[in-house]
C-alpha positions in Angstrom: 58.6 -6.8 -11.5 57.5 -10.1 -9.9 53.8 -10.9 -10.0 51.5 -12.8 -7.7 49.0 -15.3 -9.1 46.3 -17.5 -7.7 44.9 -20.7 -9.4 41.6 -21.7 -7.8 40.5 -25.2 -7.3 38.3 -24.8 -10.3 41.4 -25.3 -12.5 41.2 -29.1 -12.2 43.3 -31.5 -14.3 43.0 -35.2 -14.2 46.2 -36.3 -15.8 49.6 -35.0 -17.0 50.9 -35.2 -20.5 52.8 -33.4 -23.3 49.6 -31.9 -24.7 48.5 -30.3 -21.4 48.5 -26.5 -21.8 49.4 -24.5 -18.7 46.6 -22.5 -16.9 49.1 -19.7 -16.6 52.7 -18.8 -17.4 55.1 -17.5 -14.7 58.4 -15.7 -14.8 61.3 -15.9 -12.3 60.4 -14.3 -9.0 56.6 -14.7 -9.5 54.5 -16.2 -6.7 51.7 -18.7 -7.4 49.1 -19.8 -4.8 47.4 -23.0 -5.7 44.0 -23.8 -4.1 43.6 -27.5 -4.1 40.8 -30.1 -3.7 40.8 -33.0 -1.3 41.4 -36.4 -2.9 37.6 -36.9 -3.5 37.3 -33.5 -5.2 34.7 -32.3 -2.7 32.3 -35.3 -3.0 32.4 -36.1 0.7 31.1 -33.3 2.8 29.7 -35.0 5.9 29.6 -38.3 7.7 26.4 -39.1 5.7 28.4 -39.1 2.4 29.6 -42.6 1.8 32.8 -43.4 -0.1 31.0 -46.3 -1.8 28.6 -43.8 -3.5 31.2 -41.4 -5.0 32.1 -40.9 -8.6 35.5 -42.7 -8.9 36.3 -40.8 -12.1 36.5 -37.7 -9.9 39.2 -38.7 -7.4 42.8 -37.5 -7.1 42.4 -34.2 -9.1 45.2 -31.7 -9.3 45.2 -27.9 -9.7 47.1 -26.3 -12.5 49.3 -26.3 -14.2 51.7 -23.4 -14.2 54.3 -23.1 -17.0 57.8 -21.8 -16.3 60.9 -21.1 -18.4 62.7 -24.3 -19.2 65.9 -25.0 -17.3 65.0 -22.7 -14.4 64.9 -23.9 -10.8 61.6 -24.1 -9.1 61.2 -23.4 -5.4 58.1 -24.7 -3.7 57.3 -23.2 -0.4 54.2 -24.8 1.2 53.1 -22.1 3.6 49.6 -23.1 4.9 46.9 -25.6 4.7 43.3 -24.9 5.6 40.4 -27.3 5.9 36.9 -26.0 4.9 
């Protein structure tokens, strides 16, 4: 029976590579919701926060990853985006 999963924006990765272990494994028919960060990983929250003062090692994070069965097709359906 298909399962529904959610990966929060706390599951941050900073790069991809062959040694990266998935945060979860999915099966055909499963649904995964990925909560993502903005490109600054939440470091800019108001007009007072200057881009010149952020930690550049914390930009462009990704959420994940989710592992799937090799040689299976993956359908990505972007349903909604919300700003905090």
